[in-house]
MDAnalysis code that builds the backbone (N, CA, C; Angstrom):
import MDAnalysis as mda
import numpy as np

u = mda.Universe.empty(471, n_residues=157, atom_resindex=np.repeat(np.arange(157), 3), trajectory=True)
u.add_TopologyAttr("name", ["N", "CA", "C"] * 157)
u.add_TopologyAttr("resid", np.arange(1, 158))
u.add_TopologyAttr("resname", ["MET", "SER", "HIS", "LEU", "ALA", "ARG", "THR", "LEU", "ALA", "VAL", "ALA", "PRO", "LEU", "LEU", "ALA", "LEU", "ALA", "LEU", "VAL", "ALA", "ARG", "ALA", "ALA", "PRO", "PRO", "PRO", "ALA", "PRO", "ARG", "PRO", "ILE", "PRO", "ASP", "LYS", "GLU", "LEU", "GLY", "LEU", "SER", "ARG", "THR", "SER", "VAL", "PHE", "GLU", "VAL", "PRO", "SER", "PRO", "PRO", "ALA", "TRP", "LYS", "ALA", "GLU", "GLU", "ALA", "ALA", "PRO", "GLY", "GLU", "LYS", "PRO", "VAL", "PRO", "ALA", "ARG", "PRO", "PHE", "LYS", "GLU", "ALA", "PRO", "PRO", "VAL", "VAL", "PRO", "HIS", "ALA", "VAL", "ALA", "ASP", "PHE", "LEU", "PRO", "ILE", "THR", "PRO", "ALA", "GLN", "ASN", "ILE", "CYS", "VAL", "ASP", "CYS", "HIS", "ALA", "ILE", "GLU", "GLY", "PRO", "LYS", "LYS", "LYS", "GLY", "GLU", "PRO", "THR", "PRO", "VAL", "PRO", "ALA", "SER", "HIS", "TYR", "VAL", "ASP", "LEU", "ARG", "HIS", "ALA", "PRO", "GLY", "LYS", "LYS", "GLY", "ASP", "LYS", "VAL", "ALA", "GLY", "ALA", "ARG", "TRP", "VAL", "CYS", "ILE", "SER", "CYS", "HIS", "VAL", "ALA", "ARG", "THR", "ASP", "ALA", "ALA", "PRO", "ALA", "VAL", "GLY", "SER", "THR", "PHE", "LYS", "PRO"])
u.atoms.positions = np.array([
    [0.853, -1.123, -0.019],
    [-0.024, -0.053, -0.031],
    [0.924, 1.285, 0.004],
    [0.561, 2.118, -0.899],
    [1.385, 3.405, -0.975],
    [1.134, 4.284, 0.201],
    [2.069, 5.198, 0.316],
    [1.993, 6.195, 1.333],
    [0.728, 7.091, 1.205],
    [0.320, 7.411, -0.046],
    [-0.818, 8.193, -0.252],
    [-2.118, 7.421, 0.128],
    [-2.139, 6.134, -0.168],
    [-3.310, 5.364, 0.156],
    [-3.413, 5.252, 1.647],
    [-2.346, 5.006, 2.389],
    [-2.404, 4.840, 3.858],
    [-2.883, 6.188, 4.441],
    [-2.359, 7.346, 3.989],
    [-2.807, 8.652, 4.441],
    [-4.254, 8.783, 4.193],
    [-4.756, 8.486, 2.991],
    [-6.190, 8.619, 2.676],
    [-7.090, 7.706, 3.574],
    [-6.503, 6.556, 3.926],
    [-7.293, 5.658, 4.809],
    [-7.397, 6.185, 6.171],
    [-6.299, 6.781, 6.713],
    [-6.296, 7.264, 8.051],
    [-6.886, 8.600, 8.234],
    [-6.947, 9.390, 7.172],
    [-7.476, 10.797, 7.249],
    [-8.926, 10.921, 7.749],
    [-9.923, 9.976, 7.384],
    [-11.181, 10.118, 7.906],
    [-11.206, 9.904, 9.377],
    [-10.355, 8.947, 9.887],
    [-10.270, 8.737, 11.353],
    [-9.721, 9.847, 12.094],
    [-8.689, 10.494, 11.522],
    [-8.147, 11.712, 12.159],
    [-9.213, 12.866, 12.140],
    [-9.910, 13.025, 11.103],
    [-10.859, 14.046, 11.041],
    [-11.952, 13.844, 12.151],
    [-12.428, 12.553, 12.247],
    [-13.481, 12.198, 13.219],
    [-12.943, 12.501, 14.608],
    [-11.672, 12.181, 14.820],
    [-11.121, 12.370, 16.208],
    [-11.038, 13.869, 16.526],
    [-10.740, 14.718, 15.560],
    [-10.583, 16.095, 15.906],
    [-12.025, 16.629, 16.064],
    [-13.015, 16.185, 15.292],
    [-14.335, 16.785, 15.516],
    [-14.808, 16.303, 16.859],
    [-14.629, 15.146, 17.370],
    [-14.988, 14.588, 18.709],
    [-14.342, 15.496, 19.691],
    [-13.102, 15.824, 19.590],
    [-12.486, 16.653, 20.612],
    [-12.993, 18.059, 20.551],
    [-13.266, 18.546, 19.477],
    [-13.719, 19.962, 19.311],
    [-15.125, 20.156, 19.870],
    [-15.954, 19.131, 19.777],
    [-17.351, 19.252, 20.259],
    [-17.405, 19.394, 21.722],
    [-18.242, 20.324, 22.307],
    [-18.278, 20.502, 23.736],
    [-18.973, 19.278, 24.301],
    [-18.621, 18.854, 25.524],
    [-19.316, 17.726, 26.156],
    [-20.818, 18.187, 26.371],
    [-21.653, 17.183, 26.530],
    [-23.015, 17.480, 26.751],
    [-23.152, 18.154, 28.160],
    [-24.039, 19.114, 28.316],
    [-24.248, 19.767, 29.643],
    [-24.736, 18.773, 30.690],
    [-24.289, 18.891, 31.882],
    [-24.742, 18.026, 32.923],
    [-26.237, 18.189, 33.166],
    [-26.952, 17.099, 33.421],
    [-28.322, 17.208, 33.731],
    [-28.481, 17.865, 35.168],
    [-29.420, 18.943, 35.211],
    [-29.539, 19.525, 36.528],
    [-30.231, 18.573, 37.430],
    [-29.885, 18.719, 38.748],
    [-30.476, 17.789, 39.706],
    [-31.621, 18.611, 40.451],
    [-32.849, 18.091, 40.369],
    [-33.967, 18.825, 40.948],
    [-33.650, 18.847, 42.449],
    [-34.116, 20.039, 43.048],
    [-33.804, 20.160, 44.499],
    [-34.399, 19.189, 45.395],
    [-35.488, 18.542, 44.980],
    [-36.171, 17.528, 45.754],
    [-35.317, 16.117, 45.808],
    [-34.236, 16.094, 44.903],
    [-33.420, 15.008, 44.957],
    [-32.131, 15.211, 45.747],
    [-31.852, 16.445, 46.354],
    [-30.700, 16.817, 47.059],
    [-30.889, 16.477, 48.526],
    [-29.857, 16.094, 49.244],
    [-29.964, 15.991, 50.719],
    [-30.675, 14.687, 51.119],
    [-30.782, 14.593, 52.430],
    [-31.396, 13.364, 52.944],
    [-32.951, 13.439, 53.051],
    [-33.465, 14.661, 53.214],
    [-34.899, 14.826, 53.524],
    [-35.783, 14.554, 52.354],
    [-35.252, 14.723, 51.067],
    [-35.990, 14.572, 49.938],
    [-37.185, 15.501, 49.720],
    [-36.910, 16.723, 50.337],
    [-37.929, 17.792, 50.188],
    [-37.243, 18.960, 49.517],
    [-37.999, 19.991, 49.136],
    [-37.348, 21.049, 48.474],
    [-36.430, 21.821, 49.473],
    [-35.275, 22.289, 48.972],
    [-34.395, 22.944, 49.835],
    [-34.869, 24.329, 50.207],
    [-36.077, 24.712, 49.632],
    [-36.690, 26.020, 49.895],
    [-37.796, 25.889, 50.981],
    [-38.141, 24.644, 51.289],
    [-39.156, 24.353, 52.352],
    [-38.344, 24.270, 53.697],
    [-38.865, 24.963, 54.656],
    [-38.265, 24.921, 56.016],
    [-39.303, 24.356, 56.993],
    [-39.415, 23.065, 57.162],
    [-40.464, 22.528, 57.994],
    [-40.222, 22.856, 59.446],
    [-41.299, 23.083, 60.246],
    [-41.264, 23.371, 61.509],
    [-41.224, 22.019, 62.316],
    [-40.364, 21.971, 63.294],
    [-40.353, 20.763, 64.091],
    [-41.610, 20.637, 64.974],
    [-42.107, 19.383, 65.309],
    [-43.228, 19.332, 66.099],
    [-42.971, 19.985, 67.561],
    [-44.040, 20.403, 68.049],
    [-44.003, 21.111, 69.360],
    [-43.671, 20.013, 70.440],
    [-42.947, 20.478, 71.379],
    [-42.591, 19.553, 72.586],
    [-42.573, 20.444, 73.751],
    [-42.686, 19.618, 74.913],
    [-42.727, 20.336, 76.191],
    [-41.502, 19.817, 77.022],
    [-40.815, 20.834, 77.619],
    [-39.692, 20.593, 78.415],
    [-40.071, 19.999, 79.817],
    [-39.275, 19.148, 80.353],
    [-39.464, 18.752, 81.695],
    [-39.598, 19.757, 82.727],
    [-40.657, 19.764, 83.524],
    [-40.939, 20.716, 84.577],
    [-40.685, 20.290, 85.979],
    [-40.246, 18.984, 86.159],
    [-40.077, 18.462, 87.490],
    [-38.864, 19.078, 88.191],
    [-39.011, 19.207, 89.470],
    [-37.901, 19.659, 90.249],
    [-36.949, 18.569, 90.543],
    [-35.686, 18.783, 90.813],
    [-34.701, 17.751, 91.023],
    [-35.196, 16.767, 92.234],
    [-35.084, 15.536, 91.949],
    [-35.481, 14.526, 92.925],
    [-36.975, 14.079, 92.826],
    [-37.758, 14.733, 92.046],
    [-39.201, 14.435, 91.906],
    [-39.449, 13.134, 91.144],
    [-38.621, 12.889, 90.110],
    [-38.818, 11.849, 89.193],
    [-37.660, 10.879, 89.101],
    [-37.796, 9.572, 88.906],
    [-36.644, 8.689, 88.905],
    [-35.723, 8.975, 87.655],
    [-34.510, 8.525, 87.827],
    [-33.573, 8.675, 86.791],
    [-33.886, 7.782, 85.629],
    [-34.036, 8.212, 84.364],
    [-34.415, 7.333, 83.282],
    [-33.304, 6.373, 83.028],
    [-33.732, 5.215, 82.438],
    [-32.710, 4.162, 82.129],
    [-31.919, 4.673, 80.914],
    [-30.618, 4.333, 80.908],
    [-29.765, 4.730, 79.746],
    [-30.059, 3.772, 78.575],
    [-30.037, 4.327, 77.406],
    [-30.312, 3.535, 76.249],
    [-29.216, 2.466, 75.933],
    [-28.010, 2.752, 76.375],
    [-26.937, 1.796, 76.265],
    [-25.927, 2.003, 77.395],
    [-24.967, 1.231, 77.680],
    [-24.124, 1.299, 78.858],
    [-23.377, 2.633, 79.002],
    [-22.720, 3.071, 77.880],
    [-21.848, 4.276, 78.002],
    [-22.604, 5.564, 77.630],
    [-23.918, 5.572, 77.450],
    [-24.656, 6.697, 77.108],
    [-24.715, 7.641, 78.254],
    [-24.576, 8.976, 78.076],
    [-24.696, 9.915, 79.244],
    [-26.132, 9.890, 79.648],
    [-26.349, 9.897, 81.001],
    [-27.730, 9.894, 81.409],
    [-28.492, 11.128, 81.047],
    [-29.818, 10.973, 80.867],
    [-30.664, 12.029, 80.493],
    [-31.002, 12.742, 81.911],
    [-31.016, 14.071, 81.899],
    [-31.308, 14.835, 83.082],
    [-32.811, 14.628, 83.370],
    [-33.211, 14.154, 84.586],
    [-34.559, 13.808, 84.837],
    [-35.376, 15.019, 85.444],
    [-34.842, 16.191, 85.385],
    [-35.510, 17.329, 85.952],
    [-35.411, 18.545, 84.987],
    [-36.088, 19.631, 85.335],
    [-35.979, 20.835, 84.478],
    [-34.551, 21.425, 84.696],
    [-34.158, 22.023, 83.614],
    [-32.793, 22.632, 83.689],
    [-32.778, 24.153, 83.342],
    [-33.986, 24.657, 82.894],
    [-33.966, 26.054, 82.515],
    [-33.504, 27.045, 83.565],
    [-33.840, 26.747, 84.810],
    [-33.380, 27.647, 86.026],
    [-31.975, 27.415, 86.294],
    [-31.230, 26.433, 85.770],
    [-29.895, 26.287, 85.914],
    [-28.960, 26.922, 84.883],
    [-29.531, 27.440, 83.852],
    [-28.783, 27.935, 82.800],
    [-28.600, 29.486, 82.907],
    [-27.587, 30.120, 82.277],
    [-26.597, 29.421, 81.525],
    [-25.422, 28.904, 82.403],
    [-24.794, 27.953, 81.937],
    [-23.561, 27.463, 82.596],
    [-22.361, 28.273, 82.096],
    [-21.672, 28.936, 82.972],
    [-20.647, 29.819, 82.614],
    [-19.407, 29.304, 83.297],
    [-18.167, 29.885, 82.990],
    [-16.951, 29.463, 83.590],
    [-17.000, 29.728, 85.151],
    [-17.759, 30.675, 85.617],
    [-17.847, 30.987, 87.012],
    [-18.965, 30.324, 87.725],
    [-19.946, 29.846, 87.009],
    [-21.143, 29.247, 87.653],
    [-21.634, 28.025, 86.932],
    [-21.742, 26.990, 87.711],
    [-22.418, 25.702, 87.201],
    [-23.187, 25.132, 88.383],
    [-24.518, 25.381, 88.355],
    [-25.364, 24.896, 89.396],
    [-25.469, 23.411, 89.377],
    [-25.267, 22.711, 88.273],
    [-25.245, 21.276, 88.225],
    [-24.180, 20.673, 89.136],
    [-22.940, 21.281, 89.093],
    [-21.845, 20.841, 89.834],
    [-22.061, 21.171, 91.315],
    [-22.785, 22.283, 91.613],
    [-23.051, 22.707, 93.040],
    [-23.806, 21.634, 93.693],
    [-24.700, 20.931, 92.999],
    [-25.478, 19.863, 93.621],
    [-24.911, 18.489, 93.368],
    [-24.372, 18.157, 92.222],
    [-23.958, 16.752, 91.939],
    [-22.478, 16.496, 92.204],
    [-21.635, 17.464, 92.749],
    [-20.275, 17.249, 92.987],
    [-20.121, 16.695, 94.464],
    [-20.759, 15.436, 94.609],
    [-20.677, 14.774, 95.918],
    [-20.004, 13.417, 95.772],
    [-19.601, 12.859, 96.929],
    [-18.931, 11.552, 96.906],
    [-19.946, 10.457, 96.466],
    [-19.464, 9.483, 95.672],
    [-20.387, 8.396, 95.317],
    [-20.244, 7.250, 96.337],
    [-20.881, 6.176, 96.225],
    [-21.921, 5.906, 95.143],
    [-23.227, 6.553, 95.514],
    [-24.062, 6.528, 94.409],
    [-25.353, 7.173, 94.611],
    [-26.226, 6.516, 95.639],
    [-26.917, 7.395, 96.425],
    [-27.699, 7.003, 97.546],
    [-29.173, 7.407, 97.148],
    [-30.130, 6.606, 97.553],
    [-31.548, 6.895, 97.180],
    [-31.917, 8.183, 97.809],
    [-32.559, 9.042, 96.928],
    [-33.081, 10.300, 97.362],
    [-32.030, 11.445, 97.238],
    [-30.719, 11.089, 96.906],
    [-29.789, 12.127, 96.680],
    [-29.335, 12.234, 95.248],
    [-28.739, 13.344, 94.857],
    [-28.330, 13.530, 93.412],
    [-27.396, 12.430, 93.026],
    [-27.275, 12.185, 91.692],
    [-26.368, 11.308, 91.226],
    [-24.913, 11.964, 91.208],
    [-23.991, 11.397, 91.764],
    [-22.661, 12.041, 91.883],
    [-21.988, 12.126, 90.497],
    [-21.212, 13.200, 90.311],
    [-20.456, 13.366, 89.087],
    [-19.418, 12.226, 89.149],
    [-19.343, 11.441, 88.008],
    [-18.383, 10.301, 87.993],
    [-16.901, 10.755, 88.037],
    [-16.084, 9.827, 88.610],
    [-14.658, 10.216, 88.614],
    [-14.006, 10.544, 87.296],
    [-14.536, 9.987, 86.180],
    [-13.980, 10.307, 84.868],
    [-14.152, 11.795, 84.563],
    [-15.060, 12.478, 85.093],
    [-15.249, 13.914, 84.815],
    [-14.350, 14.870, 85.562],
    [-13.512, 14.261, 86.374],
    [-12.465, 14.975, 87.151],
    [-11.112, 14.809, 86.454],
    [-11.025, 14.020, 85.366],
    [-9.680, 13.798, 84.599],
    [-9.710, 14.633, 83.457],
    [-8.632, 15.459, 83.392],
    [-8.501, 16.321, 82.119],
    [-7.695, 15.488, 81.087],
    [-8.504, 14.984, 80.203],
    [-7.884, 14.071, 79.120],
    [-6.955, 14.848, 78.205],
    [-6.954, 16.104, 78.103],
    [-6.078, 16.840, 77.173],
    [-4.688, 17.190, 77.911],
    [-4.740, 17.554, 79.111],
    [-3.490, 18.077, 79.797],
    [-2.914, 17.130, 80.835],
    [-3.757, 16.374, 81.530],
    [-3.308, 15.408, 82.566],
    [-4.094, 14.132, 82.560],
    [-3.980, 13.260, 81.469],
    [-4.924, 12.202, 81.307],
    [-4.831, 11.191, 82.353],
    [-3.792, 11.006, 83.030],
    [-3.587, 10.002, 84.019],
    [-3.835, 10.518, 85.518],
    [-4.314, 11.794, 85.650],
    [-4.396, 12.333, 87.009],
    [-5.869, 12.810, 87.233],
    [-6.386, 12.310, 88.422],
    [-7.707, 12.914, 88.824],
    [-7.587, 14.167, 89.571],
    [-8.209, 15.227, 89.032],
    [-8.136, 16.536, 89.676],
    [-9.173, 16.670, 90.843],
    [-9.185, 17.870, 91.444],
    [-10.035, 18.075, 92.631],
    [-11.319, 18.806, 92.124],
    [-11.376, 19.243, 90.830],
    [-12.478, 19.918, 90.275],
    [-12.889, 19.264, 88.933],
    [-14.138, 19.432, 88.511],
    [-14.509, 18.922, 87.249],
    [-13.763, 19.523, 86.156],
    [-13.168, 18.725, 85.212],
    [-12.333, 19.138, 84.131],
    [-13.052, 20.112, 83.282],
    [-12.296, 21.044, 82.707],
    [-12.791, 22.006, 81.911],
    [-13.706, 21.508, 80.685],
    [-13.284, 20.376, 80.046],
    [-13.963, 19.808, 78.879],
    [-15.306, 19.185, 79.363],
    [-15.414, 18.966, 80.630],
    [-16.712, 18.403, 81.139],
    [-17.582, 19.348, 81.905],
    [-17.112, 20.596, 81.886],
    [-17.738, 21.634, 82.731],
    [-19.197, 21.902, 82.192],
    [-19.432, 21.912, 81.011],
    [-20.790, 22.369, 80.390],
    [-21.545, 21.047, 80.229],
    [-22.228, 20.617, 81.278],
    [-22.935, 19.381, 81.408],
    [-23.951, 19.073, 80.192],
    [-24.624, 20.139, 79.699],
    [-25.555, 19.931, 78.761],
    [-24.996, 19.705, 77.349],
    [-23.696, 19.694, 77.255],
    [-23.053, 19.266, 75.947],
    [-23.328, 17.794, 75.679],
    [-23.455, 16.999, 76.841],
    [-23.619, 15.533, 76.647],
    [-24.929, 15.091, 77.249],
    [-25.389, 15.731, 78.398],
    [-26.462, 15.399, 79.150],
    [-27.682, 16.236, 78.679],
    [-28.673, 15.640, 78.081],
    [-29.788, 16.454, 77.603],
    [-30.950, 16.401, 78.597],
    [-31.788, 17.358, 78.692],
    [-32.873, 17.405, 79.561],
    [-34.079, 16.511, 78.931],
    [-34.779, 15.895, 79.708],
    [-35.856, 14.992, 79.317],
    [-37.042, 15.955, 78.821],
    [-37.574, 15.551, 77.686],
    [-38.846, 16.239, 77.078],
    [-39.769, 15.119, 76.714],
    [-40.882, 15.584, 76.118],
    [-41.830, 14.588, 75.578],
    [-41.774, 14.516, 74.065],
    [-40.654, 15.054, 73.520],
    [-40.379, 15.003, 72.098],
    [-40.221, 13.684, 71.586],
    [-40.894, 13.355, 70.454],
    [-40.593, 12.112, 69.723],
    [-39.203, 12.243, 68.988],
    [-38.545, 11.087, 68.789],
    [-37.320, 11.181, 67.984],
    [-37.509, 11.912, 66.711],
    [-36.606, 12.765, 66.305],
    [-36.742, 13.513, 65.060],
    [-36.484, 12.632, 63.867],
    [-35.626, 11.655, 63.972],
    [-35.423, 10.696, 62.953],
    [-35.368, 9.358, 63.526],
    [-35.543, 8.363, 62.639],
    [-35.449, 6.948, 63.088],
    [-33.997, 6.486, 63.272],
    [-33.795, 5.436, 64.019],
    [-32.470, 4.979, 64.237],
    [-32.419, 3.492, 64.311],
    [-31.415, 2.942, 63.715],
    [-31.243, 1.444, 63.802],
    [-29.994, 1.129, 64.667],
    [-29.464, 2.116, 65.441],
    [-28.318, 1.949, 66.253],
    [-28.565, 0.793, 67.203],
    [-27.568, -0.125, 67.372],
    [-27.574, -1.202, 68.348],
    [-26.208, -1.075, 69.024],
    [-26.232, -0.930, 70.370],
    [-24.988, -0.807, 71.077],
    [-24.210, -2.197, 71.025],
])
């Protein structure tokens, strides 16, 4: 096969390749907003959460609720609104719960020994005060309400 014949045979393939490269790719298909996120609703809809009522019981009026699993922080069984805000200078939770354990019937639940260990600066040493990272109790311990779970869960401890 002559050089000219080979060139003429390859020329249509080269032309096709150049046209394919020069053509812009198809535009991506827009994703409807109802297909974004986990809720599968419009990103422009802002649903209101269902109404709930905060616990109004005074400390000691109701039993401590069972923990959902062994290492779960206990739910606060009494109202907390009067004890907030928790500040670096004031923590009414500690004023009541910083007592020696074990728990006795009718008395507050003692702050566990683990809350006196500063895991960042002195992980092997128990201090005489609640560690700074444990100071804001409501970071882990939530107040009891009558609210239904906002989402389902299949968590198994």
